[in-house]
N, C-alpha and C positions, 0 to 999 in steps of 0.2 A: 151467538155465532160470530158477530162482529168482533167480540173480544178475542175469540179464538184466532181469527184472521190477523188481528193486530199483533197478538202474542206470537203467532207463527212467523209473521213478517219480521218481528224483532229478533226472534231466534235465528232466522235465516241471515239477517243482517249481522248478528253477532258471529255466526259461523263464518261468514265471508270476511269479516274483520279479523277474526282469529286466523283464518287461512292466509290472509294477506300478511299479517304480522309474522306468521311462521315462515312464509315465503321470504320475507325480508331478512329474517334471522338466518335462514339457510343460505341465502345469497351472501350475506355478510360473512358467514363461516367459510363459504367457498372462496370469497375474495381474500380472506385472511390466509387460508391454506395456500392459495396461489402465490401470495406475497412471500410466505414462508419458504415455499419451494424455490422461488426465484432467489431469495436471500441465501439459501443453502447452496444453490448452484454458483452464485457469486463467490461465496466463501470457498467452495471446492476449487473453483478456477484460480482464486488468489493463492490457495495453498499449493496448487500445482505449479503456479508461476514461482512461488517462493522456493519450492523444492528444486526447480530448474535453476534458479539463481544460486542457490546454495551449492548445487553440483558444479556449476560453472565457477563459482568462487573457489571451491576446493581444487578444481583442476588448475585454475590460475595460480593459486598458492603453491601447488605442486610444481608447476613450471617455474615459478619464481625461486623456489628452494633449489631446484635443479640448476637454474642459471647461477644462483649464488654459489653453489658447490663448484660448478665449472670455473667461475671466476676465482674462487679461493684456491682451487687446484692449480690454475694457471699462475696465480700469484706465487704460490709455493714453488712451482717449477722455475719461475723467473728468479725468485730469491736464491734458489739452489744454483742456478746458472751464474748468478752474480757472485755468490760466495766462492764458487769454484774458479771464477776467472778474475777475481779481485777482492779488495776489501769492501766492506759495507759500512755505510754511514746512515744513521737514522736522522731523518730530517726533523726539525723542531715542529713542523706543522702536521702532526698527526701520525708520526711513527712510520711514514712511508720510507721505503729504502731507496738509496741511490748508490751507485757504484762509483768508486774512484779507481782509476787504472793503477795497476801495479807499477812500482818504480822499477825502471830497468836497471840492471846491474851494469850495463855498458855505459850508462850516463854518469857513473861515479868518477870523481877526479883521479888522475893517475899520478 
């Protein structure tokens, strides 16, 4: 009878140990799952921030292109005005245009 009691106690102890081990494994799985969820949330947040930044970048590039077009159009208009009002000289520093006034016919010697 004593052997049965000792054996039963050992079985109970083994079951408790096994249950404790299973509980630890389950807790570890839960912790890992929670970490994975948090990491996925961080990734999603960063992806959203990146998409927002890409949209802003695209908008800024569009504004820059528009500004460049406006400046180029203004330069063309200025060149046209200069051509129509006098001769044009190209400056040696980058091809920018400068106007020289027309010579007056009245200033010619008589």
